[in-house]
C-alpha positions in Angstrom: 105.3 -88.7 111.4 104.2 -87.8 107.9 100.5 -88.2 108.5 98.4 -85.2 107.6 101.1 -83.5 105.5 100.6 -82.5 101.9 103.1 -83.3 99.2 105.1 -80.1 99.5 105.2 -80.4 103.3 106.3 -84.0 103.0 109.0 -83.1 100.6 110.4 -80.5 103.1 110.4 -83.0 105.9 112.2 -85.7 103.9 114.7 -83.5 102.0 118.3 -83.6 102.9 120.7 -80.6 103.2 119.7 -77.1 103.9 116.1 -76.1 103.3 114.4 -72.7 103.2 110.7 -73.1 103.6 108.5 -70.2 102.6 104.7 -70.0 102.7 101.9 -67.6 103.7 100.9 -67.1 107.3 98.8 -69.9 108.8 99.9 -72.4 106.1 101.6 -74.7 108.6 105.3 -73.8 108.5 105.8 -74.4 112.2 103.9 -77.7 111.9 106.3 -78.8 109.2 109.3 -77.8 111.3 108.0 -79.9 114.2 107.6 -82.9 111.8 111.1 -82.3 110.4 112.5 -82.3 113.9 110.6 -85.6 114.6 112.0 -87.1 111.4 115.5 -86.2 112.3 115.2 -87.2 115.9 114.3 -90.7 114.7 117.7 -90.7 112.8 119.8 -90.0 115.9 118.5 -92.6 118.3 121.5 -93.9 120.3 123.6 -90.9 119.2 124.9 -88.1 121.5 123.9 -85.5 118.9 121.3 -82.8 119.7 118.8 -81.0 117.5 118.4 -77.3 117.9 115.1 -75.5 117.2 115.4 -71.7 117.3 112.1 -69.9 117.8 111.0 -66.3 118.0 109.4 -66.8 121.4 109.7 -69.3 124.3 106.1 -70.0 123.8 106.7 -71.2 120.2 109.5 -73.5 121.6 107.1 -75.1 124.0 104.6 -75.6 121.2 107.1 -77.6 119.2 107.9 -79.8 122.2 104.1 -80.4 122.7 103.7 -81.4 119.1 106.5 -83.9 119.4 105.0 -85.4 122.5 101.7 -85.8 120.6 103.6 -87.6 117.9 105.0 -89.9 120.6 108.5 -88.5 120.2 110.7 -87.9 123.3 112.1 -84.3 123.1 115.1 -85.1 125.3 117.5 -84.7 122.4 115.8 -81.5 121.3 117.0 -78.1 122.5 114.3 -75.5 121.7 114.3 -71.8 122.6 115.1 -68.3 121.3 118.4 -67.3 119.8 119.2 -65.3 122.9 118.7 -68.3 125.1 120.8 -70.4 122.7 123.7 -67.9 122.9 123.5 -67.8 126.7 123.3 -71.5 127.3 125.6 -72.9 124.6 128.2 -70.1 124.1 128.3 -67.3 126.8 128.0 -69.3 130.0 130.5 -72.1 128.9 133.0 -69.7 127.2 132.6 -66.4 129.1 136.3 -66.7 130.1 137.3 -66.0 126.5 135.7 -62.5 126.5 137.5 -59.8 128.5 134.3 -57.8 129.1 132.5 -60.7 130.9 135.2 -63.1 132.0 134.7 -61.9 135.6 131.0 -62.6 135.5 127.9 -60.9 134.1 124.2 -60.4 134.8 121.5 -60.1 132.1 120.0 -56.6 131.8 116.3 -57.2 131.0 114.3 -55.0 128.7 113.0 -52.9 131.7 116.6 -52.1 132.8 117.8 -51.3 129.3 114.8 -49.0 128.6 115.3 -47.3 132.0 118.9 -46.6 131.3 118.2 -45.4 127.8 115.4 -43.1 129.0 117.7 -41.5 131.5 120.4 -40.9 128.9 117.9 -39.5 126.4 116.9 -36.9 129.0 120.6 -36.1 129.8 121.4 -35.7 126.1 118.3 -33.6 125.3 116.6 -36.2 123.1 112.8 -36.8 123.1 111.6 -39.8 125.1 109.9 -41.3 122.0 112.9 -41.3 119.7 113.9 -44.8 118.8 117.5 -45.9 119.3 118.7 -49.3 118.4 121.4 -50.8 120.7 122.3 -53.5 118.2 125.9 -54.0 117.1 127.3 -55.1 113.7 129.7 -58.0 113.4 132.7 -55.7 113.6 131.4 -54.2 116.9 130.3 -50.9 115.5 126.8 -49.5 116.3 124.0 -50.6 114.0 122.2 -47.3 114.8 122.3 -45.3 111.5 121.9 -41.9 113.1 125.3 -40.7 114.3 123.8 -38.2 116.7 123.0 -41.1 119.1 126.4 -42.7 119.1 127.8 -40.7 122.1 124.7 -41.8 124.0 125.3 -45.4 123.0 128.9 -45.2 124.1 127.8 -44.1 127.6 125.0 -46.7 127.6 127.5 -49.5 127.1 130.0 -48.0 129.6 127.2 -48.0 132.2 126.4 -51.6 131.4 130.1 -52.6 131.7 130.5 -50.8 135.0 127.6 -52.8 136.5 128.7 -56.1 134.8 125.5 -56.1 132.8 124.9 -57.3 129.2 121.7 -56.6 127.3 120.1 -58.8 124.7 122.0 -57.2 121.9 125.4 -57.6 123.6 124.4 -61.2 124.2 124.4 -61.7 120.5 127.5 -59.7 119.8 129.6 -61.5 122.4 128.4 -64.9 121.2 129.5 -63.9 117.7 132.8 -62.6 118.9 133.6 -65.8 120.6 132.8 -67.9 117.5 134.7 -65.5 115.3 137.9 -65.4 117.4 137.9 -69.0 118.5 136.7 -71.3 115.6 137.4 -74.4 117.7 134.4 -73.5 119.8 132.2 -73.3 116.7 133.6 -76.7 115.7 132.7 -78.2 119.0 129.1 -77.0 118.7 129.0 -78.2 115.1 129.9 -81.7 116.3 127.2 -81.6 118.9 124.4 -80.6 116.6 122.7 -82.9 114.1 120.3 -80.2 112.8 119.6 -76.5 113.4 116.0 -75.5 112.6 115.0 -71.9 112.6 111.4 -70.8 112.9 110.3 -67.4 111.6 113.5 -67.3 109.6 112.4 -64.1 107.8 112.9 -62.2 111.1 116.5 -63.4 111.5 118.9 -60.4 111.9 122.3 -60.2 110.4 124.2 -60.9 113.6 121.9 -63.9 114.4 122.6 -65.3 110.9 126.3 -64.7 111.4 126.3 -66.7 114.6 124.6 -69.7 113.0 127.0 -69.4 110.0 130.0 -69.6 112.2 128.7 -72.9 113.6 127.4 -74.5 110.4 130.3 -73.5 108.1 133.2 -74.2 110.5 134.1 -77.5 108.9 133.9 -76.1 105.4 
């Protein structure tokens, strides 16, 4: 599993503990991640543990699985996907009952639905169609949007989602964090399930995404 790696890449694969791997584009960071996953999969044979690989796109997740298969590793104990897919599968669907806003069920609002609703509200509030508004939330639930003039619009945006039992991708992250923050036992359960959490394109990790992972990784400490 170390074949074809240079010395630094080999060190990253074999190192224990938390690792931050930085290098220029095209230098093989994702390749190293795949080899790291393979190395750790070999350690958990016969265990009920799972390895998580968080990727920026679903396509990248599939690429990691393909690399493992080429190395003759069975990816059955690997869960790979985006942070949103991770939150949906491991936190929101199993523990939706802990969140008042979605305990009676929810539907994912895709990007088209979110943009359609935002466009309508921009027109209603007299904003230009091209003005960018972030729907992200901070860990305390406040709006991450720095421009206060958009906050009334955002309040109505979220009220509309709630009335239709919808959650967008940003609410997906916020509710996942909220569950882990208010119920540490859930984070502990996940911590016990995972042998390793590997994050591809780490430099693009937003604060809320980082906070979600921290709640899982640090729960026992």
